[in-house]
C-alpha positions as CSV (number, residue, x, y, z in Angstrom):
1,M,-13.1,18.2,15.6
2,I,-11.0,16.2,12.9
3,A,-7.5,15.8,13.8
4,T,-4.4,14.2,12.0
5,I,-2.5,11.5,13.6
6,R,1.1,10.9,12.1
7,T,2.0,7.4,11.8
8,T,4.8,5.2,10.8
9,T,4.5,4.9,7.0
10,G,3.0,1.6,6.0
11,R,1.5,1.0,9.5
12,E,-1.6,3.1,9.0
13,N,-4.0,0.1,9.2
14,V,-2.3,-1.4,12.2
15,V,-2.8,1.9,13.9
16,I,-6.5,2.1,12.8
17,D,-6.9,-1.4,14.2
18,S,-5.4,-0.6,17.6
19,I,-7.5,2.6,17.8
20,V,-10.7,0.7,16.8
21,Y,-10.1,-1.9,19.5
22,R,-9.4,0.8,22.2
23,I,-12.5,2.7,21.1
24,N,-14.7,-0.5,21.5
25,T,-13.3,-1.8,24.6
26,Q,-13.1,1.4,26.6
27,K,-16.3,3.0,24.9
28,I,-14.6,6.0,23.9
29,P,-16.9,8.3,21.8
30,I,-15.0,8.7,18.6
31,K,-17.1,9.4,15.6
32,S,-14.9,8.2,12.7
33,I,-11.4,7.3,11.6
34,F,-10.0,6.8,8.3
35,H,-6.8,6.7,6.1
36,P,-6.8,7.8,2.6
37,E,-4.4,5.5,0.5
38,E,-2.9,8.5,-1.2
39,L,-1.7,10.0,2.0
40,K,1.1,7.5,3.4
41,G,1.7,8.2,7.2
42,Y,-1.5,10.0,8.2
43,V,-4.8,8.9,9.7
44,F,-7.7,11.2,10.3
45,I,-9.8,10.9,13.6
46,E,-12.9,12.6,14.5
47,G,-14.0,13.5,18.0
48,D,-13.4,15.5,21.0
49,I,-9.7,16.4,21.2
50,N,-9.4,15.1,24.8
51,D,-11.1,11.8,23.6
52,I,-8.5,11.6,20.7
53,E,-5.5,12.2,22.9
54,A,-6.7,9.5,25.3
55,T,-7.5,7.1,22.5
56,V,-4.1,7.3,20.8
57,K,-1.8,7.5,24.0
58,G,0.6,4.6,24.0
59,I,-0.4,3.0,20.7
60,P,2.6,1.8,18.7
61,H,3.5,3.3,15.4
62,I,1.9,6.6,16.2
63,R,4.5,9.5,15.8
64,G,2.1,12.4,17.1
65,I,-1.2,14.2,16.8
66,I,-1.2,17.4,14.6
67,N,-3.7,19.3,17.0
68,K,-5.2,21.4,14.1
69,N,-9.0,21.1,13.0
70,V,-9.0,19.9,9.3
71,P,-11.9,21.2,7.4
72,M,-14.2,18.7,5.7
73,S,-13.9,20.4,2.4
74,E,-10.1,19.4,2.4
75,L,-10.9,15.7,3.1
76,E,-13.9,15.4,0.6
77,K,-11.6,14.7,-2.2
78,F,-10.6,11.5,-0.6
79,L,-14.1,10.5,0.4
80,I,-15.8,11.1,-2.8
81,P,-14.8,8.5,-5.6
82,E,-13.8,9.7,-9.0
83,K,-15.9,8.4,-11.7
84,S,-14.0,7.2,-14.6
85,E,-15.7,5.7,-17.7
86,I,-13.9,3.2,-19.9
87,K,-15.2,3.2,-23.4
88,V,-14.8,0.0,-25.4
89,E,-15.8,-0.2,-28.9
90,V,-16.2,-3.1,-31.4
91,G,-12.8,-3.9,-32.9
92,D,-10.8,-2.7,-29.7
93,I,-8.2,-5.2,-28.2
94,V,-8.8,-5.9,-24.6
95,E,-6.3,-7.9,-22.4
96,I,-7.6,-9.8,-19.5
97,I,-5.4,-9.1,-16.4
98,S,-6.7,-11.4,-13.9
99,S,-8.7,-14.7,-13.6
100,P,-7.9,-17.9,-15.2
101,F,-7.9,-16.2,-18.5
102,K,-5.2,-13.8,-17.6
103,G,-2.9,-12.8,-20.6
104,E,-5.8,-13.5,-23.1
105,K,-6.6,-10.8,-25.6
């Protein structure tokens, strides 16, 4: 089962770190956990619902569990990166946006 955890917006990575620490120290059989950057305030966790509830209980910044299985087809768009090609041709002006040469064209 893949469940959704509601978190305080902006604290998703703190919640993930706390969950991972608890999983490692208590040897809880959680399969995966991730947070897509596009969805603020949500973390997805895969495992048995009883294990998920035991894992997240008492962790700060967790607002609740949405106890509904999320199909993998809905999550694939966050897991598979979009391919984007940038075509640069001779004569195009390119501006460097980082490194010691920042601002150069």
